[in-house]
C-alpha positions, 0 to 999 in steps of 0.5 A, spaced: 500 500 500 505 504 501 509 503 495 502 504 491 501 511 495 508 513 493 507 512 486 501 515 486 504 521 489 510 521 484 505 521 478 501 527 482 507 531 483 509 530 475 502 532 473 502 538 477 509 540 474 507 539 467 501 543 468 504 549 471 510 548 465 504 548 460 500 554 462 502 560 458 507 565 461 504 572 463 505 578 458 508 584 461 507 591 459 514 594 459 511 601 458 506 601 464 508 606 469 514 608 465 519 612 466 517 612 474 516 604 474 524 603 474 523 598 468 528 602 464 534 606 464 537 610 459 544 611 456 547 616 452 554 618 448 553 625 451 549 625 458 550 633 458 545 633 453 541 627 454 535 630 457 528 629 454 531 624 449 526 619 451 519 621 454 512 617 455 506 620 453 499 617 453 502 610 452 507 612 447 514 612 448 517 618 444 525 618 442 527 625 439 533 621 436 539 625 439 544 624 442 545 617 440 544 612 445 539 607 448 533 606 453 535 599 456 531 594 461 534 594 468 533 586 468 536 581 463 532 577 458 534 570 455 528 567 452 522 571 450 517 573 445 517 581 445 512 585 441 512 592 440 509 597 435 514 603 432 513 608 427 517 614 424 513 620 426 516 624 420 522 622 416 524 615 416 531 614 419 535 609 423 533 605 429 533 598 432 532 593 438 538 590 441 537 584 445 542 579 449 546 585 450 553 585 454 556 590 458 559 595 458 555 601 456 557 604 449 555 605 442 554 600 441 554 594 446 555 587 444 548 584 442 544 582 437 540 587 433 533 587 430 534 592 425 528 598 424 532 602 419 527 604 414 528 600 408 532 595 412 527 593 418 528 585 419 535 585 418 539 582 423 546 585 426 551 581 430 554 587 434 561 587 437 562 580 435 556 577 437 555 570 434 549 568 429 549 564 423 544 564 417 543 562 410 550 564 406 547 568 401 544 573 406 550 573 411 556 577 411 561 579 416 566 585 417 571 588 421 569 595 424 575 600 427 570 602 432 564 597 433 568 591 432 566 584 428 559 585 425 555 580 422 549 582 418 544 577 416 539 580 411 532 579 411 528 575 406 522 579 405 520 586 406 514 588 410 515 594 413 510 600 412 511 607 410 513 613 415 507 615 419 504 608 419 505 603 425 508 597 424 508 591 429 514 587 431 515 580 434 522 578 436 522 571 438 528 569 442 528 561 443 535 558 445 540 559 439 534 561 434 531 568 434 525 569 429 523 576 426 516 577 424 514 584 422 506 586 421 504 578 421 510 576 416 516 572 418 522 576 415 528 573 418 531 567 422 538 567 425 540 560 428 547 559 432 545 565 436 549 566 443 544 565 448 547 569 455 541 573 457 542 581 457 538 587 457 533 589 451 535 596 448 531 601 444 536 605 440 536 613 439 540 613 432 539 620 430 532 620 428 525 621 432 522 615 432 516 612 437 514 606 440 508 603 443 505 596 446 512 594 448 510 587 451 514 581 453 513 574 455 518 570 458 519 563 455 522 557 459 
């Protein structure tokens, strides 16, 4: 009887653990209460002129673009689904989302960039020696005197919308595979990515850009 009871208890424990793992993780609104929430901090190449680069109004994060830098999460994330919307309020320009970043803070830290540059949204850039792989016909590397080794994986298709219109970005980081989905269409997938958790950064690269509905779901 004791043996049967032990087996039953073990099965119940395993079932509970399986059900807990099967439940979807909570989606976190990363802009809720920002900037007072403490979820984000900012880095600028020129701190003396950084006031007002980032501000949140009515749920929209406004970035004036300069001086260059980034808004970064105070927590590190490894495996996740990040969903956000972005648009160019006026002229299209340059921007990006950096994930799995490594210290130190600088322009630009070692990280994997999900590109937002107008006409290039959906490209990957491995910055500062960050490793990734992908189809050879879309992959290239270069050594930059300031930014170190760069790896670029071009998007497979274009899906971004014109300036003034909101775009949806979904970034899925799952182990060594990272997938980019823009406006509901998969545009790029990198494999062999470094997996160490790091901050998520939204970049300021000289052009005004807006973000909203920045939401994150942790993955196992």
